[in-house]
C-alpha positions, 0 to 999 in steps of 0.5 A: 416251400416248407415241408409238412414234417418240418412245420410240425417239428418247428411247431413242436419245438416252439410249443415245448419251449413255451411250455417249459419256460412257463412251467419252469419259471414259478411266477407265482410261488404261493400256489401250484401251477394247477391251482393258479390255472383253476383260479384263473379259469374261475375268475375269467370264465364264470358268471352268476348266470353261467357258473362253472362246475368241476366237470367244466374245469376238468374239461378245460384243464385236462386234469383227472377227476381225482386231481381236480378234487384235490385242488378244489379241496385245497382251495376250499380249505384256504377259503379261495373257492365256494362250492354250491349245489345247483337248485334244479339238479342237486347232482351239479356242484358249482364252483366260484371264487370267494371274495377272498379268492378274488383278492388273493388271486389279484394280489399274487398275480400282480407280477404276472400282469406286469410281465404280460404288460411288458411282453405286450409292449415288446411285441405290440398289442395287435401281434399279442392278440393275433398270437393268442388267437392262433394259439386258441386255434391250435388248441381247438384243432389239437383237442379235436385230434386227441382221443378223450374217454367217450369221444372219438377223435375228429377226422378230416374226411 
């Protein structure tokens, strides 16, 4: 039987190894990790019906408001994003990838997609999907345990 603390240590080791491998390997050299993360979220997470706001991006990335503002300003200056005010609530600012941003992201992520294709070939699609589901479950559980400003951590009572 696996000890509770041993499982936690192995989970932490695997998490740190994965994080450092991804962080230290600059697969896309034309933008920072956070810029790439934001652009990926915008590409995969927004639609005409449900556009993302800067607040949505802050919540999904865990970045500070000041960090997000800097990233969005940089991406906007490069022509990769467009920010528009909501018609109903002028306080809301929607963020979308521009056509140029979509092209730029696709071009610069060819190598990442090729790497992911090779990874899926190596471990199999079913295992990759299972792992992605497990990671999302871990993230959701961890998100409930980490205190956020204005929110109490969840308890298992």
